[in-house]
N, C-alpha and C positions, 0 to 999 in steps of 0.2 A: 585655321589661319596660320600663315607662315611668313616670316620676314625674308627679304632678299636684298642683295646689293645691286643697284641699277647699273647697267652697262654704259657703253659709249652714248647710246641714244637716250639715256636718262630713264627715269621711272615712267611707268605707263599707268594709265587709269582707264577704267571701263572694263568691259567684258570681252574676253577672248575664249570662245568655246565654253568650257564648263567652269572657268575661273574668272574672278573679278579682281582687278588690280586697283590699289588705292594707296594713299600715304597719309600719315598723321604725325604732325610735329617732326617732319623730316625723316620719319621711319617709313620705309616702303614695305608693303606686305601684299600678299595675295590670299584670297579665300575662295572656297568653292561656291558655286552658285547655289543659293538656297533652294531646297526642294519645295515645290508647291504641292499642297495636298490635292490629290486627284478629286475632281468634283464627283467622279463616279463613285469613289469610296465613301465620300460624305453622303451622297444621295442614297447609297445602299444601306448605310447605318440608319438613316432617317426612315427609310422604307421598312426596315426590320422592326424598328420601334413602333411604327404605326401599325404594323401587322400584329404585333404582340398586344398592343393596346386595344385594337379592334376585337381580337379574340377574347381577351379578358373582359372587356366591357359588355360584349354580347352575353357572356355567361353570367356576369353579375346582374345584368338586367333581368335575366330569367329567374334569379333567386331573390329579387328585390323585396318581395312581400315577406320572405323569411327573415331578412336582416333586422327588421324592426323588433323581432322577438329574440333572436339569438346573438345579436351584437349589441352590447351596452353602448349607450351614448358616449362617444369619445369626449375626453376633457378638452383636447385641443380643438382648434377650429377646423374640423374635418367631418364631413358627413359620413353616415353609415356606409353609403355606397362607395365613397372614396376610400374608406378604411378597408372594406372588403376588396375593392379593386387593387389597392396597393398590395394587399396580402397575396392575391393571385399572381400579380406581375412579378413580385419578388421571389415567391416560393414555388409556384406551380406551372409556369410556362416552360416547356421542354421541346426538344427537337431542333433541327437545323432549318433555317429559312429556305424555301417557303413552306416546308413541312412542319409547321409549328403545331403543338397540341397542348392540352392541359393534362397534367399528371393529377388525376382526381384524388389519388391517395394522399396528396400533399395539400389539398384544399381544405381550409377551415370553413365549415358551414356554421359554426357557432364558436364563440370565444368568451370565456368568463372564468370564474374562480371556483365554481361548484365542482365537487368530485366527479370525475369522469366515469363512464361505463366500464365495468370489468368484464373481460371475456365476451365482448359483444359479437353477435353474428346475425346474418340476415339470410333467409331462404325463401323460395317461392315454389310451393307445391300445390297450392290451390289457385284456380284461375283468378287473375286480377287482384291478388292479395300477397303482400310481402310480410312474412312473420319475422319479428326481431326477438332475439333472446339475449340475456345478459345474466351476470351473477349479482345477487343482492349484496351490496357492500354498505348498507345503512349502518351508521355508527362509526364508520371509519372516515377520518377527516371531517368534512362538513356534509357528508352524504346523509340524507334523511329518507326514511321509508316512504314518506309522502311526496318525494320528488316525482315529477311527471316526465315520462320520456318524450322527447321530440324525435319523431321518425321522419326521415327525409329520403326522397328518391329523385334523381335527375336523369332525364333521357337526353343524351347528346344528339341523337338523330332528329329529335323534335325541338331541341333547345328549350325544354320545359321542365319545370320542377314542381313536385307536389310534396306536401308535408302535413303532419298533424301534431298537435300537442295532445298526446293520448290521455284518456281518462284513467288508464292503468297507472299503477304506482311503481316506484323503483323496487319495492318489495315483491311485486308480482313476478318479476323476472321474464316476462313475455308481454308483447303487444303487437298489434297488426296495423298495417298501413294499406288502405284501398288504393289500387293503381290500375284500374280498368283502362284508363286512358293510354297506358303503356303496354297493353297486351300485345305479345309478339315482338316486343322491343327489348333491347338491352338497356339496363339502367345501372347507375352508380348509387350506392346507398351509404347513409350515415345515421348515427344516433347521437343524441345529446340528452341532457336533462335540464329541466327547469324547476326551480324551487317552488314550494307551495304558494309563496306570496308573489311569485313571478318576477322577483328582482334579481335573482342569481341564476346563471346559466353555466353549463359545463362545456369545456372544449369538446367539439365534435370528434367522434371516432369513426373512421372510415370502415365500413363493413363489407366492402367489396362490390364487384360488378356481377350482375346476374341477369338471366333472361326471364322476363315476365311471361308466365303461361296464360 
């Protein structure tokens, strides 16, 4: 906004080109025409958000049966699904629209306060079976030898998840997950732990992507 001295024709009001003239308490001034937000830009932002939500919601739906075990009931008024959905949207959506994707290494498949797996790994050398290994850390933090491993595999091409709460113990340092459904497919894998009483869960550890033989 800028002040000006009116000429012989006096002050002007209204719009001329890209400026607008007006006066207030005898002071004449001009200001630039306000820029309007382009509807196209607003629409694109909405479209991007919708695409992110659709991607995250589809993934969370596939793991919904897992959530009841690996996500403690939130204290706030938020469902387990919404809690997981929020986590994926905030931490794991990557890429430039329209090529959005999920960074699975950043996805939390379990969230709690039990001690996590140490040196976890996943391999597939036998048909339809994924073998998980880790180092026994019982006695450190709140890790117990009787904690049970939660083994998880997700196939992006099928948008399907399979998991088990294994009968093996943390002290065993190994457990297997049957995945015949995913034979010939690439899967992403995670491991977590569940306490003996089932009340505490460990934050999941991503153990990589692998091809199921």
